C-alpha positions in Angstrom: -3.6 8.4 13.9 -2.0 11.7 13.2 -2.2 12.9 9.5 1.6 12.9 9.1 1.9 9.4 10.4 -0.9 8.3 8.1 0.8 10.0 5.2 4.1 8.2 6.0 2.2 4.8 6.1 0.9 5.3 2.6 4.3 6.5 1.4 6.0 3.5 2.9 3.8 1.2 0.9 4.5 3.0 -2.3 8.2 3.1 -1.9 8.4 -0.7 -1.6 6.1 -1.0 -4.7 8.7 1.0 -6.6 10.8 -2.1 -7.1 12.0 -3.6 -3.8 11.8 -7.4 -4.2 11.2 -8.0 -0.5 8.0 -6.0 -0.2 5.4 -4.8 0.0 2.6 -7.2 -0.5 -0.6 -6.3 -2.4 -3.8 -8.2 -1.7 -7.1 -7.7 -3.6 -10.5 -9.2 -2.7 -13.9 -8.7 -4.4 -17.5 -9.7 -3.7 -18.1 -12.5 -6.3 -21.8 -11.3 -6.5 -20.9 -7.7 -7.4 -21.7 -6.8 -11.0 -19.0 -4.2 -11.9 -20.4 -3.9 -15.4 -23.4 -2.2 -13.9 -21.4 0.5 -12.1 -20.9 3.7 -14.0 -19.8 6.3 -11.5 -17.9 6.7 -8.2 -17.5 9.3 -5.5 -15.8 9.5 -2.0 -17.1 8.9 1.5 -17.7 12.0 3.6 -15.8 12.1 5.8 -13.0 9.7 4.7 -11.3 7.6 7.3 -8.1 9.5 6.6 -9.8 12.7 7.8 -10.5 11.5 11.4 -9.0 14.7 12.8 -12.0 16.7 11.5 -10.5 18.4 8.5 -9.3 17.3 5.0 -5.6 16.4 5.1 -2.9 16.6 2.4 -2.8 12.8 2.5 -6.5 12.7 1.6 -6.1 15.2 -1.2 -3.3 13.0 -2.8 -5.3 9.8 -2.3 -8.4 11.3 -4.0 -6.4 12.8 -6.9 -4.7 9.5 -7.7 -7.8 7.4 -7.2 -9.9 9.6 -9.4 -7.3 9.4 -12.2 -7.0 5.6 -11.9 -10.8 4.9 -11.8 -11.5 7.3 -14.7 -8.8 5.4 -16.7 -10.7 2.2 -15.8 -13.8 3.6 -17.4 -15.7 5.2 -14.5 -17.1 8.7 -14.2 -16.6 10.8 -11.2 -19.9 12.0 -9.7 -20.5 14.5 -6.8 -24.1 13.4 -6.4 -25.5 9.8 -6.3 -22.5 7.8 -7.5 -22.8 4.1 -7.9 -19.7 3.4 -5.9 -18.2 5.2 -2.9 -14.4 5.0 -2.1 -12.9 5.1 1.3 -9.2 5.0 2.4 -7.6 3.8 5.6 -3.9 3.9 6.6 -2.2 2.4 9.6 1.4 2.3 10.9 2.7 -0.4 13.2 6.1 -0.7 14.8 7.9 -3.9 13.8 11.0 -5.7 14.9 13.1 -8.0 12.7 15.5 -10.4 14.3 18.1 -12.1 12.1 20.9 -14.5 13.1 24.0 -15.4 11.0 27.2 -17.3 11.8 29.4 -15.2 14.0 32.0 -13.1 12.2 34.6 -14.6 14.5 34.0 -18.0 13.1 35.5 -17.3 9.6 38.7 -15.7 10.8 41.9 -16.7 12.6 42.4 -20.5 12.6 39.1 -21.0 10.7 40.0 -18.5 7.9 40.7 -21.4 5.5 36.9 -21.8 5.1 36.8 -18.4 3.4 33.1 -18.6 2.8 33.2 -21.9 1.0 31.0 -23.6 3.6 29.5 -22.8 7.0 29.6 -24.5 10.4 26.9 -26.5 11.9 24.1 -24.8 13.9 25.9 -25.2 17.2 28.5 -22.6 16.2 28.1 -19.1 17.7 25.6 -16.8 15.9 25.5 -13.0 15.6 22.0 -11.7 16.2 20.9 -8.5 14.6 17.7 -6.7 15.7 16.2 -4.0 13.4 13.2 -1.8 14.5 11.2 -0.3 11.7 7.7 1.0 10.9 5.4 -0.8 8.5 2.6 1.1 6.7 -0.7 -0.3 5.4 -3.0 1.3 2.8 -6.5 0.0 2.3 -8.8 1.2 -0.5 -12.4 0.2 0.0 -15.0 0.4 -2.8 -18.6 0.2 -1.6 -21.8 -0.2 -3.5 -23.4 3.2 -2.6 -27.0 2.0 -2.8 -26.6 -1.2 -0.8 -23.8 0.2 1.5 -21.9 -3.0 0.9 -18.2 -3.5 0.5 -17.7 -4.9 -3.0 -13.9 -4.5 -3.5 -10.8 -4.0 -1.4 -7.2 -3.5 -2.2 -4.5 -3.5 0.5 -0.8 -2.8 0.2 1.7 -3.2 3.0 5.3 -2.0 3.0 8.2 -0.8 5.1 8.6 2.9 5.6 11.9 4.1 4.1 13.9 7.2 4.1 13.2 7.7 0.4 9.5 7.6 1.1 9.6 10.2 3.8 11.6 12.5 1.5 9.2 12.2 -1.4 5.7 11.3 -0.1 3.7 12.7 -3.0 5.3 10.3 -5.5 5.0 7.5 -3.1 1.2 8.0 -2.6 0.7 8.3 -6.3 2.5 5.0 -7.0 0.8 3.1 -4.2 -2.7 4.0 -5.4 -1.7 3.1 -9.0 -0.4 -0.3 -8.0 -3.4 -1.1 -5.7 -6.0 -0.2 -8.3 -4.1 -1.9 -11.2 -6.4 -4.9 -11.1 -9.6 -3.0 -10.4 -12.4 -4.2 -12.8 -13.1 -2.1 -15.9 -16.2 0.0 -16.0 -19.3 -1.0 -18.0 -20.5 2.2 -19.4 -17.6 4.5 -20.1 -14.7 4.0 -22.5 -11.4 3.6 -20.6 -9.1 6.6 -21.0 -5.3 6.2 -20.9 -3.9 6.9 -17.4 -2.0 10.2 -17.2 0.5 11.2 -14.6 
């Protein structure tokens, strides 16, 4: 996936998180056997999945910055060497098609204008069909036990890519990471610091 497309995917997720009631969805899963109280530090995979092109992208830099801030606020220390946890990111964009049908506009006018929206016709009446093509972005944040090389936590956000997201991707990435990591377990060894933007 091209870096700009990946960036748009994350941004799409974030924009929907900003308050759109229809999306995106956030899913979190954790290994029930993982002892998060024993983890003290975190680092990042090298290379991250968002750097498949062979160089560090702007998307990766934003994801790392936001994740570092959130995990430190949850009580974990960042470590360049031998961290307890390793974080990886993945983004994906897929083309989607939404098909909606509604009673034909012609039904409520002319002779049938007396209905004036008070009630609709039965299903046999003509229907207007609207097709909308859009892109949906997915952000996955994986947290891996560095010693065992075992996934212990994953947060996933999915949302529609919007014009607002494409125009302000930095804020969108920041918000997406904040929302995904909101329920991440608190660290066991370090006092949690207040999150700062």
